[in-house]
N, C-alpha and C positions, 0 to 999 in steps of 0.2 A: 109633431114638431111645428111650432109657429114660425112664420116667415114674413118678410116684407119683399114684395115683388116690385121692381122698378121697370116701367115701360119706357120705350125709347123716346116718348114725348115728355118724360119727366114725371108722370103720374106714379105715385106710390100706392100700393094696395096691400092691406093685411090679408094673410091667408094661412091656412092650416094644411100641412102635407098629409094626405090620406094614404098614399102609397108611392113607392119609388122603386125603380128597377134600372137596369142598364139602359141609359139613354132615354128614360121616360119617367114622368112624374104625374100624379093626379093630385090636384089641390082643390080646396074649397076656399074661394076668395070672398071677402066682404063685399056686399052689394052686387054679387053675381047670383043669379037665380039657380044656377046649376054648377056642377063641378067643371073644372078645366083640366084638359090634358096638356102637358108640356112635353115637348120633344127636343132632344139635344141634336143640333145640327152643327157639326164642327166644334166650335168652342163657345156656342151660345145656345140659349133656349128659345123655342118658338111655341106660341100657344096654338091650340087647335083652330083658332081663327086667323092665324098667320102673323100675329104681333110678336115682335122681338122683345124678350123679357130677360132681365137680369135678376138673379136672386141676390138682393142687397143685404139681407140679414136673416140669420136663423137663430132660434132659441130652442134648445133641446129641453123639453119639459119632462123627460124621463131619466132613468139612471143609465140608459144606453147612450153611448157617445157616437157622434158622427152621423152621416147620412151619405148615400151614394150619389155622386154626381158625375157627369161625364165631362171630359175636357180633351182637347186636341193633344195628341202625343204621337210624334213620328208619323203623322198622316192618318192615324186611326183613332176613332173615338174609343176611349177606355173608361171604365168605371173606377173611381177612387174617391175616398173621403176628401172633401174640399173644405168644409168648415165644421167646427164643433164649438158650441157656446154653452157656458154653464149657467144654470138658473138657480138662484138661491131660494130657500124655503122661507 
C-alpha cells in the first residue's frame, strides 16, 4: 500500500507499507536508507526515531480493501480500518 506520511514540521514523505499489525507498522520511505518502524501511541503514530507522524493518504494498490490502524477508543488503543482508497487501472 502506498502512503504519504506527514511529519509534525510539515514535511511530506512518500512511503510504502511493508507490514502492519496492532499498533505497529513497518514502512519504506523515499530518501530513507532503511525501513522505518511506526508505533501507535494513543491516537497518533511515532517513528522509531521519536518523530510524530500522521498518515495523510493511503492508496490501496491491490484488490484487498483497508488496512489496520490504531486509534484511541475508550482509553484503549484498538485496531480498526481507518482508510480505504481505490486505485484505477
